[in-house]
C-alpha positions in Angstrom: -51.5 40.9 6.1 -49.5 43.9 7.2 -48.8 43.5 10.9 -46.9 40.5 12.3 -45.7 39.3 15.7 -42.6 37.1 15.7 -41.7 34.7 18.5 -38.2 33.3 18.3 -36.7 30.4 20.3 -33.1 31.3 20.7 -32.2 27.8 21.8 -32.5 26.7 18.2 -29.5 27.1 15.9 -29.7 30.2 13.7 -33.1 31.1 14.9 -32.2 34.7 15.9 -30.5 35.3 12.6 -33.7 34.0 10.8 -35.9 36.3 13.0 -33.8 39.3 12.1 -34.1 38.4 8.4 -37.8 38.0 8.7 -38.2 41.4 10.5 -36.0 43.2 7.9 -37.9 41.7 5.0 -41.3 42.6 6.4 -40.3 46.1 7.3 -38.7 46.8 4.0 -41.8 45.7 2.3 -44.1 48.0 4.2 -45.3 45.7 6.9 -45.2 46.1 10.7 -43.3 43.6 12.8 -42.8 43.2 16.5 -40.6 40.5 17.9 -40.5 38.5 21.2 -37.5 36.5 22.1 -38.2 33.2 24.0 -35.5 33.8 26.6 -37.3 36.9 27.8 -40.1 34.8 29.2 -38.5 31.4 29.8 -38.5 32.0 33.6 -42.3 32.3 33.5 -42.6 29.0 31.6 -44.2 30.6 28.6 -43.0 31.9 25.2 -45.3 34.9 25.4 -48.3 36.4 27.1 -51.5 37.7 25.6 -50.6 41.2 26.9 -47.3 41.1 24.9 -49.0 40.9 21.5 -49.5 44.3 20.0 -53.1 45.4 19.2 -53.8 44.8 15.5 -51.3 41.9 15.0 -52.7 39.8 12.2 -50.4 36.8 12.3 -47.9 35.1 14.6 -44.7 33.8 13.1 -42.8 31.3 15.3 -39.2 30.5 14.7 -37.9 27.3 16.3 -39.6 24.0 16.0 -43.0 22.4 16.5 -42.6 22.8 20.3 -42.2 26.6 19.9 -45.4 26.8 17.8 -47.4 24.6 20.1 -46.4 26.5 23.2 -47.2 29.9 21.6 -50.5 28.5 20.3 -51.5 27.5 23.8 -50.3 30.8 25.3 -52.3 32.9 22.8 -55.3 30.7 22.2 -57.7 33.4 23.4 -56.6 35.8 20.6 -57.6 33.5 17.7 -54.7 34.8 15.6 -53.4 32.5 12.8 -49.9 31.0 13.2 -47.2 30.0 10.8 -43.9 28.4 11.7 -40.4 28.5 10.4 -38.6 25.3 11.4 -35.2 25.5 13.1 -35.8 22.2 15.0 -36.1 18.6 13.8 -39.1 17.1 11.9 -41.4 20.1 12.0 -44.8 18.6 11.1 -46.5 21.9 12.0 -44.1 24.4 10.6 -44.4 25.4 6.9 -40.8 26.3 6.0 -37.6 24.6 6.9 -35.1 25.8 4.3 -33.6 29.3 4.6 -34.1 29.9 0.8 -37.9 29.4 1.2 -38.4 32.0 3.9 -38.8 35.0 1.6 -41.3 33.2 -0.6 -43.4 32.4 2.5 -43.3 36.1 3.6 -44.2 37.3 0.2 -47.2 34.9 0.2 -48.3 36.3 3.6 -48.0 39.9 2.4 -50.0 39.1 -0.7 -52.6 37.0 1.2 -51.8 33.9 -0.9 -52.6 31.3 1.7 -55.4 29.6 3.5 -56.0 28.7 7.1 -56.8 25.4 8.9 -58.6 25.2 12.2 -57.0 22.6 14.4 -59.1 21.3 17.3 -57.6 21.5 20.8 -58.3 19.5 24.0 -59.2 20.8 27.4 -58.5 18.8 30.5 -59.1 19.1 34.2 -58.0 17.2 37.2 -60.6 16.7 39.9 -59.4 15.8 43.4 -61.7 15.2 46.3 -64.6 17.0 44.5 -62.5 20.1 43.6 -60.8 21.2 40.4 -57.0 21.0 41.0 -55.9 22.0 37.5 -57.3 23.0 34.1 -55.4 23.5 30.9 -55.5 23.1 27.1 -53.5 21.1 24.6 -52.9 21.2 20.8 -51.2 17.8 20.5 -52.0 15.6 23.4 -52.8 15.1 27.1 -50.6 12.4 28.5 -50.8 10.3 31.6 -47.4 8.9 32.3 -45.1 7.6 35.0 -43.7 9.9 37.6 -39.9 9.3 38.0 -38.2 6.0 37.4 -40.3 3.0 36.3 -41.7 1.3 39.4 -44.9 -0.8 39.6 -47.8 -0.7 37.2 -50.1 2.1 36.2 -53.8 1.4 36.1 -56.6 3.5 34.7 -60.4 3.2 34.2 -61.7 5.1 31.1 -65.3 6.0 30.5 -66.7 7.8 27.4 -69.8 10.0 27.9 -70.5 8.3 31.2 -70.2 4.7 29.9 -67.4 2.5 31.0 -65.0 1.7 28.2 -62.0 -0.3 29.5 -59.5 -0.7 32.3 -56.0 -0.2 31.1 -52.8 -1.4 32.7 -49.9 0.3 30.8 -47.0 2.6 31.1 -49.3 5.5 30.2 -52.2 6.7 28.1 -52.1 9.3 25.3 -55.2 11.3 24.5 -54.3 12.9 21.1 -55.9 15.3 18.7 -55.5 14.8 14.9 -52.6 17.3 15.1 -51.0 15.3 17.8 -51.5 12.0 15.9 -48.1 12.5 14.3 -46.3 13.2 17.7 -46.1 10.9 20.7 -49.2 9.0 19.5 -47.4 7.9 16.3 -44.3 6.8 18.3 -46.5 4.7 20.5 -48.0 2.9 17.5 -51.2 5.1 17.1 -52.8 6.0 13.8 -52.1 9.1 11.7 -55.2 11.3 11.3 -56.0 14.0 8.8 -55.2 17.2 10.8 -58.4 19.1 10.2 -60.6 16.1 11.2 -62.6 16.2 14.4 -61.7 13.1 16.4 -59.9 12.0 19.6 -57.4 9.2 19.7 -56.8 7.1 22.8 -53.5 5.2 22.6 -52.0 3.1 25.5 -48.3 3.2 26.0 -46.6 -0.3 26.3 -49.9 -1.9 27.4 -49.6 -5.0 29.6 -52.5 -6.6 27.7 -52.1 -8.3 24.3 -55.4 -6.9 22.9 -54.8 -3.2 23.7 -55.2 -1.0 20.6 -55.7 2.6 19.8 -59.4 3.8 19.8 -60.7 6.6 17.6 -63.7 8.5 19.0 -65.7 11.6 17.8 -64.5 14.9 19.1 -67.9 15.5 20.8 -67.2 12.8 23.4 -66.3 13.5 27.0 -63.6 11.2 28.6 -63.3 10.4 32.2 -60.1 8.7 33.4 -60.0 7.4 37.0 -56.6 6.9 38.4 -56.6 3.5 40.1 -52.9 2.6 40.8 -49.4 3.8 40.3 -47.3 6.9 40.6 -48.1 9.1 37.6 -48.5 12.6 36.3 -50.6 14.4 33.7 -48.8 16.3 31.0 -50.3 18.9 28.6 -48.3 19.1 25.3 -45.1 18.2 27.1 -45.3 21.4 29.2 -47.7 21.7 32.1 -47.1 18.8 34.5 -49.1 17.8 37.6 -48.6 14.8 39.8 -51.7 12.6 40.2 -53.0 10.6 43.2 -55.0 7.5 43.3 -58.7 8.4 43.2 -58.0 11.5 41.1 -60.3 11.9 38.1 -59.2 13.4 34.8 -61.9 14.9 32.5 -61.0 15.5 28.9 -63.0 17.0 26.0 -62.8 19.2 22.9 -61.8 22.7 23.9 -63.9 25.7 22.9 -60.8 27.4 21.3 -59.0 26.3 18.2 -55.5 26.9 16.7 -55.6 28.5 13.3 -52.6 27.4 11.2 -51.6 29.2 8.0 -51.1 26.8 5.1 -49.3 27.7 1.9 -51.1 26.3 -1.2 -48.0 24.4 -2.4 -47.8 22.3 0.8 -50.3 19.6 1.4 -50.7 17.3 4.4 -49.8 14.2 2.4 -46.8 15.9 0.9 -45.6 16.9 4.3 -46.1 13.4 5.7 -44.4 11.8 2.7 -41.4 14.1 3.0 -41.0 13.7 6.7 -41.2 9.9 6.5 -38.6 9.9 3.7 -36.3 11.9 6.0 -36.3 15.1 3.8 
């Protein structure tokens, strides 16, 4: 790789200093590097736009945390460019490097093409209201149905899979997660961890009011329909796009046609990453 696009979230400590280091290293080793700073586009609700990415860019480097990478991946999904992240946030399951002393090793590997890529499935969701499509968006981690505002009353959903009724849920919300998102909110809600390059969808209720409610794992080929039956609630895509829902709205969710391509360094496996994060390293 010889041409990189860097996205930096300046809200993270030392992110801008790391970005300048990255650009200096790449340029002094004969590579091209353009940089976009998150604050330049914060008002638009996005880290970047497809039109901002220079023609010929081969890789996007995000500097921040998992949220920075996820938002950039959603914004740039149409370009099918691989992503790699440098963590300046908290756990950083998706980012490849957290320690400053490892940054140059990562950059050297990118320049020498010493890496492989993983394709992570994404979800697409739409909200149908009175026969018309109100909203469509994509998610890398999860699509969430959750309370709107302060806790008040119950939330009730009917879920069907490929046209067949599955279950009625009474809960504080429902998480529809990808394998990538299995280590995010899904994990906090008691859902299972999935191998990230698998092709499945995980349904996890949040604080279910039923004793027998458990997560359900389904093939990625399935199409979900969630009918909003009761309660003030919203749909949230990857913690970003939010839309209030009304009773009788229908939410349709399935595997997106686009994927996120994540660069993986040979020395970092999924199991090693999980082991380190759970150990608090």
